[in-house]
All heavy atoms as a GROMACS GRO file, in nm:
protein
  469
    1MET      N    1  -0.467 -16.516  -2.818
    1MET     CA    2  -0.587 -16.488  -2.895
    1MET      C    3  -0.551 -16.479  -3.043
    1MET      O    4  -0.516 -16.374  -3.093
    1MET     CB    5  -0.650 -16.357  -2.853
    1MET     CG    6  -0.706 -16.357  -2.714
    1MET     SD    7  -0.798 -16.208  -2.675
    1MET     CE    8  -0.680 -16.083  -2.702
    2THR      N    9  -0.552 -16.588  -3.112
    2THR     CA   10  -0.522 -16.587  -3.252
    2THR      C   11  -0.648 -16.611  -3.336
    2THR      O   12  -0.721 -16.705  -3.310
    2THR     CB   13  -0.417 -16.696  -3.286
    2THR    OG1   14  -0.302 -16.672  -3.204
    2THR    CG2   15  -0.378 -16.689  -3.430
    3CYS      N   16  -0.670 -16.524  -3.429
    3CYS     CA   17  -0.779 -16.540  -3.523
    3CYS      C   18  -0.734 -16.492  -3.659
    3CYS      O   19  -0.624 -16.438  -3.670
    3CYS     CB   20  -0.905 -16.465  -3.476
    3CYS     SG   21  -0.898 -16.286  -3.502
    4ARG      N   22  -0.815 -16.509  -3.758
    4ARG     CA   23  -0.776 -16.468  -3.895
    4ARG      C   24  -0.744 -16.320  -3.901
    4ARG      O   25  -0.651 -16.280  -3.973
    4ARG     CB   26  -0.890 -16.505  -3.989
    4ARG     CG   27  -0.851 -16.491  -4.134
    4ARG     CD   28  -0.963 -16.534  -4.226
    4ARG     NE   29  -1.036 -16.649  -4.175
    4ARG     CZ   30  -1.160 -16.679  -4.207
    4ARG    NH1   31  -1.228 -16.603  -4.289
    4ARG    NH2   32  -1.220 -16.784  -4.155
    5SER      N   33  -0.816 -16.238  -3.828
    5SER     CA   34  -0.792 -16.094  -3.830
    5SER      C   35  -0.664 -16.054  -3.757
    5SER      O   36  -0.602 -15.954  -3.791
    5SER     CB   37  -0.910 -16.019  -3.767
    5SER     OG   38  -1.027 -16.043  -3.839
    6CYS      N   39  -0.627 -16.131  -3.656
    6CYS     CA   40  -0.510 -16.096  -3.574
    6CYS      C   41  -0.379 -16.156  -3.628
    6CYS      O   42  -0.272 -16.105  -3.601
    6CYS     CB   43  -0.530 -16.146  -3.432
    6CYS     SG   44  -0.657 -16.055  -3.342
    7THR      N   45  -0.389 -16.265  -3.702
    7THR     CA   46  -0.269 -16.333  -3.751
    7THR      C   47  -0.186 -16.240  -3.838
    7THR      O   48  -0.237 -16.180  -3.934
    7THR     CB   49  -0.307 -16.460  -3.831
    7THR    OG1   50  -0.384 -16.543  -3.745
    7THR    CG2   51  -0.185 -16.534  -3.879
    8GLY      N   52  -0.059 -16.227  -3.804
    8GLY     CA   53   0.032 -16.144  -3.881
    8GLY      C   54   0.028 -15.997  -3.844
    8GLY      O   55   0.094 -15.915  -3.905
    9HIS      N   56  -0.053 -15.960  -3.744
    9HIS     CA   57  -0.065 -15.822  -3.700
    9HIS      C   58  -0.037 -15.815  -3.551
    9HIS      O   59  -0.008 -15.916  -3.488
    9HIS     CB   60  -0.204 -15.768  -3.731
    9HIS     CG   61  -0.240 -15.775  -3.876
    9HIS    ND1   62  -0.185 -15.696  -3.971
    9HIS    CD2   63  -0.323 -15.860  -3.941
    9HIS    CE1   64  -0.235 -15.726  -4.089
    9HIS    NE2   65  -0.320 -15.827  -4.073
   10HIS      N   66  -0.046 -15.698  -3.494
   10HIS     CA   67  -0.024 -15.678  -3.352
   10HIS      C   68  -0.156 -15.645  -3.284
   10HIS      O   69  -0.201 -15.529  -3.289
   10HIS     CB   70   0.077 -15.567  -3.328
   10HIS     CG   71   0.211 -15.596  -3.388
   10HIS    ND1   72   0.246 -15.556  -3.512
   10HIS    CD2   73   0.314 -15.665  -3.338
   10HIS    CE1   74   0.368 -15.597  -3.540
   10HIS    NE2   75   0.413 -15.665  -3.435
   11PRO      N   76  -0.222 -15.741  -3.220
   11PRO     CA   77  -0.351 -15.712  -3.154
   11PRO      C   78  -0.331 -15.626  -3.028
   11PRO      O   79  -0.241 -15.651  -2.949
   11PRO     CB   80  -0.406 -15.850  -3.122
   11PRO     CG   81  -0.290 -15.941  -3.123
   11PRO     CD   82  -0.187 -15.881  -3.213
   12VAL      N   83  -0.414 -15.526  -3.016
   12VAL     CA   84  -0.411 -15.439  -2.899
   12VAL      C   85  -0.549 -15.445  -2.833
   12VAL      O   86  -0.652 -15.414  -2.898
   12VAL     CB   87  -0.380 -15.291  -2.940
   12VAL    CG1   88  -0.384 -15.200  -2.820
   12VAL    CG2   89  -0.246 -15.286  -3.012
   13ARG      N   90  -0.555 -15.485  -2.707
   13ARG     CA   91  -0.682 -15.495  -2.637
   13ARG      C   92  -0.724 -15.354  -2.593
   13ARG      O   93  -0.656 -15.287  -2.518
   13ARG     CB   94  -0.667 -15.585  -2.516
   13ARG     CG   95  -0.795 -15.612  -2.443
   13ARG     CD   96  -0.777 -15.702  -2.325
   13ARG     NE   97  -0.725 -15.830  -2.370
   13ARG     CZ   98  -0.761 -15.947  -2.320
   13ARG    NH1   99  -0.847 -15.951  -2.223
   13ARG    NH2  100  -0.709 -16.056  -2.368
   14LEU      N  101  -0.841 -15.313  -2.638
   14LEU     CA  102  -0.892 -15.181  -2.605
   14LEU      C  103  -0.982 -15.183  -2.481
   14LEU      O  104  -0.983 -15.087  -2.405
   14LEU     CB  105  -0.973 -15.123  -2.722
   14LEU     CG  106  -0.897 -15.108  -2.853
   14LEU    CD1  107  -0.992 -15.056  -2.961
   14LEU    CD2  108  -0.779 -15.014  -2.836
   15ASP      N  109  -1.057 -15.291  -2.464
   15ASP     CA  110  -1.153 -15.297  -2.354
   15ASP      C  111  -1.198 -15.440  -2.334
   15ASP      O  112  -1.185 -15.522  -2.428
   15ASP     CB  113  -1.275 -15.210  -2.384
   15ASP     CG  114  -1.333 -15.143  -2.262
   15ASP    OD1  115  -1.309 -15.193  -2.150
   15ASP    OD2  116  -1.406 -15.044  -2.279
   16THR      N  117  -1.250 -15.472  -2.218
   16THR     CA  118  -1.307 -15.606  -2.193
   16THR      C  119  -1.438 -15.588  -2.120
   16THR      O  120  -1.459 -15.493  -2.048
   16THR     CB  121  -1.213 -15.695  -2.110
   16THR    OG1  122  -1.187 -15.632  -1.986
   16THR    CG2  123  -1.081 -15.722  -2.182
   17PHE      N  124  -1.525 -15.688  -2.138
   17PHE     CA  125  -1.656 -15.691  -2.072
   17PHE      C  126  -1.678 -15.833  -2.020
   17PHE      O  127  -1.664 -15.930  -2.096
   17PHE     CB  128  -1.766 -15.653  -2.171
   17PHE     CG  129  -1.748 -15.513  -2.225
   17PHE    CD1  130  -1.676 -15.492  -2.343
   17PHE    CD2  131  -1.800 -15.405  -2.160
   17PHE    CE1  132  -1.658 -15.364  -2.391
   17PHE    CE2  133  -1.783 -15.278  -2.206
   17PHE     CZ  134  -1.711 -15.256  -2.324
   18PRO      N  135  -1.711 -15.851  -1.891
   18PRO     CA  136  -1.731 -15.985  -1.837
   18PRO      C  137  -1.850 -16.057  -1.901
   18PRO      O  138  -1.957 -15.999  -1.917
   18PRO     CB  139  -1.756 -15.961  -1.690
   18PRO     CG  140  -1.788 -15.815  -1.675
   18PRO     CD  141  -1.733 -15.746  -1.794
   19ALA      N  142  -1.827 -16.179  -1.940
   19ALA     CA  143  -1.931 -16.258  -2.011
   19ALA      C  144  -2.049 -16.289  -1.921
   19ALA      O  145  -2.156 -16.325  -1.971
   19ALA     CB  146  -1.872 -16.384  -2.070
   20GLY      N  147  -2.035 -16.276  -1.790
   20GLY     CA  148  -2.146 -16.298  -1.700
   20GLY      C  149  -2.258 -16.195  -1.716
   20GLY      O  150  -2.371 -16.220  -1.677
   21ASP      N  151  -2.225 -16.083  -1.773
   21ASP     CA  152  -2.322 -15.978  -1.801
   21ASP      C  153  -2.398 -16.017  -1.927
   21ASP      O  154  -2.338 -16.036  -2.032
   21ASP     CB  155  -2.250 -15.845  -1.821
   21ASP     CG  156  -2.342 -15.731  -1.857
   21ASP    OD1  157  -2.464 -15.751  -1.871
   21ASP    OD2  158  -2.291 -15.619  -1.871
   22PRO      N  159  -2.532 -16.032  -1.921
   22PRO     CA  160  -2.609 -16.074  -2.039
   22PRO      C  161  -2.593 -15.978  -2.159
   22PRO      O  162  -2.616 -16.018  -2.272
   22PRO     CB  163  -2.754 -16.076  -1.991
   22PRO     CG  164  -2.749 -16.069  -1.843
   22PRO     CD  165  -2.617 -16.015  -1.804
   23ARG      N  166  -2.558 -15.854  -2.132
   23ARG     CA  167  -2.544 -15.756  -2.241
   23ARG      C  168  -2.397 -15.736  -2.282
   23ARG      O  169  -2.366 -15.646  -2.359
   23ARG     CB  170  -2.603 -15.623  -2.198
   23ARG     CG  171  -2.754 -15.632  -2.176
   23ARG     CD  172  -2.812 -15.497  -2.134
   23ARG     NE  173  -2.769 -15.387  -2.217
   23ARG     CZ  174  -2.835 -15.341  -2.324
   23ARG    NH1  175  -2.948 -15.399  -2.358
   23ARG    NH2  176  -2.790 -15.240  -2.391
   24ALA      N  177  -2.308 -15.819  -2.233
   24ALA     CA  178  -2.165 -15.800  -2.258
   24ALA      C  179  -2.130 -15.799  -2.407
   24ALA      O  180  -2.053 -15.714  -2.452
   24ALA     CB  181  -2.082 -15.906  -2.184
   25SER      N  182  -2.185 -15.892  -2.484
   25SER     CA  183  -2.148 -15.896  -2.625
   25SER      C  184  -2.202 -15.773  -2.698
   25SER      O  185  -2.135 -15.719  -2.788
   25SER     CB  186  -2.199 -16.023  -2.692
   25SER     OG  187  -2.341 -16.027  -2.694
   26LEU      N  188  -2.320 -15.722  -2.658
   26LEU     CA  189  -2.373 -15.600  -2.716
   26LEU      C  190  -2.289 -15.479  -2.680
   26LEU      O  191  -2.262 -15.393  -2.764
   26LEU     CB  192  -2.517 -15.579  -2.673
   26LEU     CG  193  -2.616 -15.681  -2.724
   26LEU    CD1  194  -2.755 -15.655  -2.659
   26LEU    CD2  195  -2.629 -15.672  -2.874
   27ARG      N  196  -2.246 -15.472  -2.554
   27ARG     CA  197  -2.162 -15.363  -2.510
   27ARG      C  198  -2.029 -15.364  -2.581
   27ARG      O  199  -1.976 -15.259  -2.619
   27ARG     CB  200  -2.146 -15.369  -2.359
   27ARG     CG  201  -2.276 -15.339  -2.284
   27ARG     CD  202  -2.263 -15.354  -2.134
   27ARG     NE  203  -2.169 -15.253  -2.083
   27ARG     CZ  204  -2.092 -15.272  -1.977
   27ARG    NH1  205  -2.097 -15.389  -1.912
   27ARG    NH2  206  -2.008 -15.180  -1.937
   28ALA      N  207  -1.971 -15.483  -2.598
   28ALA     CA  208  -1.843 -15.498  -2.668
   28ALA      C  209  -1.859 -15.456  -2.815
   28ALA      O  210  -1.773 -15.387  -2.870
   28ALA     CB  211  -1.792 -15.641  -2.659
   29ALA      N  212  -1.967 -15.497  -2.878
   29ALA     CA  213  -1.989 -15.458  -3.017
   29ALA      C  214  -2.006 -15.308  -3.030
   29ALA      O  215  -1.954 -15.247  -3.126
   29ALA     CB  216  -2.113 -15.530  -3.074
   30HIS      N  217  -2.077 -15.245  -2.936
   30HIS     CA  218  -2.093 -15.100  -2.938
   30HIS      C  219  -1.957 -15.031  -2.918
   30HIS      O  220  -1.927 -14.933  -2.988
   30HIS     CB  221  -2.190 -15.060  -2.827
   30HIS     CG  222  -2.213 -14.911  -2.821
   30HIS    ND1  223  -2.285 -14.843  -2.916
   30HIS    CD2  224  -2.170 -14.818  -2.733
   30HIS    CE1  225  -2.286 -14.715  -2.886
   30HIS    NE2  226  -2.217 -14.698  -2.775
   31ARG      N  227  -1.876 -15.082  -2.827
   31ARG     CA  228  -1.743 -15.024  -2.803
   31ARG      C  229  -1.655 -15.037  -2.928
   31ARG      O  230  -1.579 -14.947  -2.962
   31ARG     CB  231  -1.678 -15.094  -2.682
   31ARG     CG  232  -1.536 -15.048  -2.656
   31ARG     CD  233  -1.528 -14.903  -2.614
   31ARG     NE  234  -1.392 -14.868  -2.582
   31ARG     CZ  235  -1.310 -14.806  -2.671
   31ARG    NH1  236  -1.352 -14.774  -2.791
   31ARG    NH2  237  -1.185 -14.777  -2.634
   32ALA      N  238  -1.667 -15.150  -2.998
   32ALA     CA  239  -1.589 -15.170  -3.123
   32ALA      C  240  -1.635 -15.070  -3.228
   32ALA      O  241  -1.549 -15.013  -3.298
   32ALA     CB  242  -1.606 -15.313  -3.171
   33THR      N  243  -1.763 -15.043  -3.237
   33THR     CA  244  -1.812 -14.944  -3.332
   33THR      C  245  -1.758 -14.805  -3.299
   33THR      O  246  -1.717 -14.729  -3.388
   33THR     CB  247  -1.966 -14.942  -3.333
   33THR    OG1  248  -2.012 -15.070  -3.369
   33THR    CG2  249  -2.022 -14.839  -3.428
   34GLU      N  250  -1.755 -14.771  -3.170
   34GLU     CA  251  -1.697 -14.643  -3.129
   34GLU      C  252  -1.550 -14.633  -3.165
   34GLU      O  253  -1.504 -14.528  -3.212
   34GLU     CB  254  -1.713 -14.624  -2.978
   34GLU     CG  255  -1.852 -14.603  -2.930
   34GLU     CD  256  -1.864 -14.595  -2.780
   34GLU    OE1  257  -1.772 -14.644  -2.708
   34GLU    OE2  258  -1.962 -14.536  -2.733
   35ALA      N  259  -1.474 -14.742  -3.143
   35ALA     CA  260  -1.332 -14.742  -3.173
   35ALA      C  261  -1.307 -14.728  -3.323
   35ALA      O  262  -1.214 -14.662  -3.365
   35ALA     CB  263  -1.269 -14.871  -3.119
   36ARG      N  264  -1.391 -14.791  -3.406
   36ARG     CA  265  -1.378 -14.778  -3.551
   36ARG      C  266  -1.400 -14.634  -3.594
   36ARG      O  267  -1.336 -14.584  -3.686
   36ARG     CB  268  -1.477 -14.869  -3.621
   36ARG     CG  269  -1.438 -15.015  -3.620
   36ARG     CD  270  -1.534 -15.099  -3.704
   36ARG     NE  271  -1.536 -15.235  -3.651
   36ARG     CZ  272  -1.630 -15.288  -3.576
   36ARG    NH1  273  -1.739 -15.220  -3.547
   36ARG    NH2  274  -1.617 -15.411  -3.532
   37ALA      N  275  -1.496 -14.566  -3.529
   37ALA     CA  276  -1.527 -14.430  -3.565
   37ALA      C  277  -1.417 -14.332  -3.519
   37ALA      O  278  -1.391 -14.229  -3.583
   37ALA     CB  279  -1.662 -14.387  -3.506
   38ALA      N  280  -1.351 -14.366  -3.408
   38ALA     CA  281  -1.250 -14.278  -3.351
   38ALA      C  282  -1.120 -14.276  -3.427
   38ALA      O  283  -1.050 -14.177  -3.434
   38ALA     CB  284  -1.226 -14.316  -3.206
   39ALA      N  285  -1.081 -14.390  -3.484
   39ALA     CA  286  -0.953 -14.400  -3.554
   39ALA      C  287  -0.962 -14.510  -3.658
   39ALA      O  288  -1.032 -14.610  -3.638
   39ALA     CB  289  -0.843 -14.432  -3.453
   40PRO      N  290  -0.891 -14.491  -3.767
   40PRO     CA  291  -0.893 -14.595  -3.872
   40PRO      C  292  -0.820 -14.724  -3.823
   40PRO      O  293  -0.739 -14.718  -3.733
   40PRO     CB  294  -0.817 -14.531  -3.986
   40PRO     CG  295  -0.731 -14.430  -3.922
   40PRO     CD  296  -0.807 -14.382  -3.802
   41GLY      N  297  -0.855 -14.831  -3.884
   41GLY     CA  298  -0.793 -14.957  -3.849
   41GLY      C  299  -0.897 -15.059  -3.810
   41GLY      O  300  -1.002 -15.025  -3.761
   42PRO      N  301  -0.866 -15.186  -3.835
   42PRO     CA  302  -0.963 -15.291  -3.805
   42PRO      C  303  -0.981 -15.310  -3.653
   42PRO      O  304  -0.884 -15.320  -3.579
   42PRO     CB  305  -0.903 -15.416  -3.871
   42PRO     CG  306  -0.766 -15.381  -3.912
   42PRO     CD  307  -0.748 -15.234  -3.900
   43VAL      N  308  -1.105 -15.320  -3.614
   43VAL     CA  309  -1.143 -15.347  -3.474
   43VAL      C  310  -1.245 -15.457  -3.476
   43VAL      O  311  -1.338 -15.457  -3.556
   43VAL     CB  312  -1.199 -15.222  -3.404
   43VAL    CG1  313  -1.244 -15.254  -3.264
   43VAL    CG2  314  -1.100 -15.108  -3.406
   44HIS      N  315  -1.229 -15.555  -3.387
   44HIS     CA  316  -1.328 -15.664  -3.379
   44HIS      C  317  -1.336 -15.712  -3.235
   44HIS      O  318  -1.265 -15.666  -3.146
   44HIS     CB  319  -1.291 -15.777  -3.475
   44HIS     CG  320  -1.158 -15.837  -3.450
   44HIS    ND1  321  -1.039 -15.779  -3.492
   44HIS    CD2  322  -1.122 -15.953  -3.389
   44HIS    CE1  323  -0.938 -15.854  -3.457
   44HIS    NE2  324  -0.985 -15.961  -3.396
   45VAL      N  325  -1.429 -15.803  -3.209
   45VAL     CA  326  -1.454 -15.855  -3.075
   45VAL      C  327  -1.418 -16.002  -3.068
   45VAL      O  328  -1.449 -16.078  -3.157
   45VAL     CB  329  -1.604 -15.838  -3.036
   45VAL    CG1  330  -1.634 -15.899  -2.900
   45VAL    CG2  331  -1.644 -15.692  -3.040
   46HIS      N  332  -1.342 -16.038  -2.963
   46HIS     CA  333  -1.307 -16.176  -2.934
   46HIS      C  334  -1.383 -16.221  -2.810
   46HIS      O  335  -1.406 -16.138  -2.719
   46HIS     CB  336  -1.158 -16.186  -2.894
   46HIS     CG  337  -1.063 -16.194  -3.005
   46HIS    ND1  338  -1.028 -16.311  -3.068
   46HIS    CD2  339  -0.991 -16.097  -3.063
   46HIS    CE1  340  -0.940 -16.284  -3.159
   46HIS    NE2  341  -0.916 -16.155  -3.159
   47TYR      N  342  -1.415 -16.349  -2.801
   47TYR     CA  343  -1.453 -16.408  -2.674
   47TYR      C  344  -1.328 -16.477  -2.621
   47TYR      O  345  -1.270 -16.561  -2.688
   47TYR     CB  346  -1.569 -16.510  -2.688
   47TYR     CG  347  -1.591 -16.582  -2.557
   47TYR    CD1  348  -1.644 -16.514  -2.448
   47TYR    CD2  349  -1.551 -16.714  -2.543
   47TYR    CE1  350  -1.660 -16.580  -2.326
   47TYR    CE2  351  -1.568 -16.779  -2.421
   47TYR     CZ  352  -1.623 -16.712  -2.312
   47TYR     OH  353  -1.638 -16.773  -2.193
   48ASP      N  354  -1.284 -16.438  -2.504
   48ASP     CA  355  -1.165 -16.496  -2.439
   48ASP      C  356  -1.212 -16.596  -2.335
   48ASP      O  357  -1.257 -16.559  -2.228
   48ASP     CB  358  -1.082 -16.386  -2.380
   48ASP     CG  359  -0.951 -16.434  -2.323
   48ASP    OD1  360  -0.929 -16.557  -2.317
   48ASP    OD2  361  -0.867 -16.347  -2.287
   49ALA      N  362  -1.199 -16.724  -2.366
   49ALA     CA  363  -1.248 -16.828  -2.276
   49ALA      C  364  -1.166 -16.838  -2.147
   49ALA      O  365  -1.216 -16.877  -2.041
   49ALA     CB  366  -1.247 -16.964  -2.345
   50THR      N  367  -1.038 -16.801  -2.151
   50THR     CA  368  -0.954 -16.809  -2.032
   50THR      C  369  -0.996 -16.712  -1.924
   50THR      O  370  -0.985 -16.739  -1.806
   50THR     CB  371  -0.803 -16.792  -2.065
   50THR    OG1  372  -0.788 -16.663  -2.127
   50THR    CG2  373  -0.754 -16.901  -2.157
   51THR      N  374  -1.043 -16.593  -1.964
   51THR     CA  375  -1.088 -16.494  -1.867
   51THR      C  376  -1.238 -16.475  -1.866
   51THR      O  377  -1.289 -16.394  -1.789
   51THR     CB  378  -1.021 -16.359  -1.894
   51THR    OG1  379  -1.055 -16.316  -2.027
   51THR    CG2  380  -0.871 -16.366  -1.879
   52ASP      N  381  -1.309 -16.548  -1.954
   52ASP     CA  382  -1.455 -16.542  -1.965
   52ASP      C  383  -1.501 -16.399  -1.989
   52ASP      O  384  -1.586 -16.347  -1.917
   52ASP     CB  385  -1.522 -16.601  -1.842
   52ASP     CG  386  -1.671 -16.633  -1.866
   52ASP    OD1  387  -1.708 -16.658  -1.983
   52ASP    OD2  388  -1.750 -16.626  -1.769
   53THR      N  389  -1.438 -16.334  -2.088
   53THR     CA  390  -1.472 -16.197  -2.122
   53THR      C  391  -1.483 -16.182  -2.273
   53THR      O  392  -1.432 -16.262  -2.349
   53THR     CB  393  -1.363 -16.099  -2.074
   53THR    OG1  394  -1.240 -16.134  -2.134
   53THR    CG2  395  -1.352 -16.096  -1.923
   54PHE      N  396  -1.552 -16.075  -2.310
   54PHE     CA  397  -1.553 -16.032  -2.451
   54PHE      C  398  -1.451 -15.920  -2.458
   54PHE      O  399  -1.461 -15.824  -2.381
   54PHE     CB  400  -1.691 -15.982  -2.494
   54PHE     CG  401  -1.792 -16.092  -2.505
   54PHE    CD1  402  -1.878 -16.120  -2.400
   54PHE    CD2  403  -1.801 -16.168  -2.619
   54PHE    CE1  404  -1.969 -16.222  -2.409
   54PHE    CE2  405  -1.892 -16.270  -2.630
   54PHE     CZ  406  -1.979 -16.298  -2.525
   55ALA      N  407  -1.354 -15.933  -2.547
   55ALA     CA  408  -1.248 -15.833  -2.559
   55ALA      C  409  -1.260 -15.759  -2.691
   55ALA      O  410  -1.284 -15.821  -2.797
   55ALA     CB  411  -1.113 -15.900  -2.550
   56VAL      N  412  -1.248 -15.628  -2.684
   56VAL     CA  413  -1.248 -15.546  -2.804
   56VAL      C  414  -1.101 -15.529  -2.846
   56VAL      O  415  -1.018 -15.484  -2.769
   56VAL     CB  416  -1.313 -15.407  -2.779
   56VAL    CG1  417  -1.312 -15.322  -2.904
   56VAL    CG2  418  -1.453 -15.426  -2.724
   57ILE      N  419  -1.070 -15.569  -2.970
   57ILE     CA  420  -0.933 -15.578  -3.019
   57ILE      C  421  -0.914 -15.489  -3.142
   57ILE      O  422  -0.995 -15.497  -3.235
   57ILE     CB  423  -0.895 -15.721  -3.058
   57ILE    CG1  424  -0.925 -15.820  -2.943
   57ILE    CG2  425  -0.753 -15.732  -3.107
   57ILE    CD1  426  -0.839 -15.801  -2.822
   58ARG      N  427  -0.809 -15.408  -3.142
   58ARG     CA  428  -0.766 -15.335  -3.262
   58ARG      C  429  -0.642 -15.407  -3.311
   58ARG      O  430  -0.552 -15.436  -3.234
   58ARG     CB  431  -0.735 -15.190  -3.233
   58ARG     CG  432  -0.679 -15.118  -3.356
   58ARG     CD  433  -0.645 -14.971  -3.329
   58ARG     NE  434  -0.753 -14.893  -3.275
   58ARG     CZ  435  -0.856 -14.845  -3.347
   58ARG    NH1  436  -0.862 -14.869  -3.477
   58ARG    NH2  437  -0.951 -14.776  -3.290
   59THR      N  438  -0.635 -15.434  -3.440
   59THR     CA  439  -0.516 -15.496  -3.497
   59THR      C  440  -0.437 -15.393  -3.571
   59THR      O  441  -0.479 -15.339  -3.673
   59THR     CB  442  -0.552 -15.613  -3.590
   59THR    OG1  443  -0.651 -15.571  -3.684
   59THR    CG2  444  -0.603 -15.732  -3.514
   60ASP      N  445  -0.323 -15.356  -3.513
   60ASP     CA  446  -0.231 -15.261  -3.578
   60ASP      C  447  -0.166 -15.326  -3.698
   60ASP      O  448  -0.126 -15.444  -3.692
   60ASP     CB  449  -0.127 -15.211  -3.481
   60ASP     CG  450  -0.186 -15.124  -3.370
   60ASP    OD1  451  -0.296 -15.070  -3.390
   60ASP    OD2  452  -0.121 -15.110  -3.266
   61GLN      N  453  -0.154 -15.253  -3.805
   61GLN     CA  454  -0.102 -15.307  -3.929
   61GLN      C  455   0.051 -15.309  -3.931
   61GLN      O  456   0.113 -15.354  -4.026
   61GLN     CB  457  -0.153 -15.228  -4.049
   61GLN     CG  458  -0.304 -15.229  -4.057
   61GLN     CD  459  -0.363 -15.366  -4.079
   61GLN    OE1  460  -0.308 -15.445  -4.150
   61GLN    NE2  461  -0.474 -15.394  -4.012
   62ASN      N  462   0.118 -15.257  -3.830
   62ASN     CA  463   0.266 -15.250  -3.826
   62ASN      C  464   0.329 -15.385  -3.804
   62ASN      O  465   0.294 -15.468  -3.737
   62ASN     CB  466   0.311 -15.154  -3.717
   62ASN     CG  467   0.254 -15.017  -3.740
   62ASN    OD1  468   0.221 -14.981  -3.853
   62ASN    ND2  469   0.239 -14.942  -3.634
   0.00000   0.00000   0.00000
């Protein structure tokens, strides 16, 4: 899973939601918002085509 936000950092998968659920992207976005509030650091959502899921990713700056 390489994207502009993950390149050069260490992506950590926090949660996944199956894309078959019509509300999966909304649930992933909500989870990302919760993760941003819980701890500092960039959090974003990926669509992972290999597993057909929306993944909530935190990119550690280390």
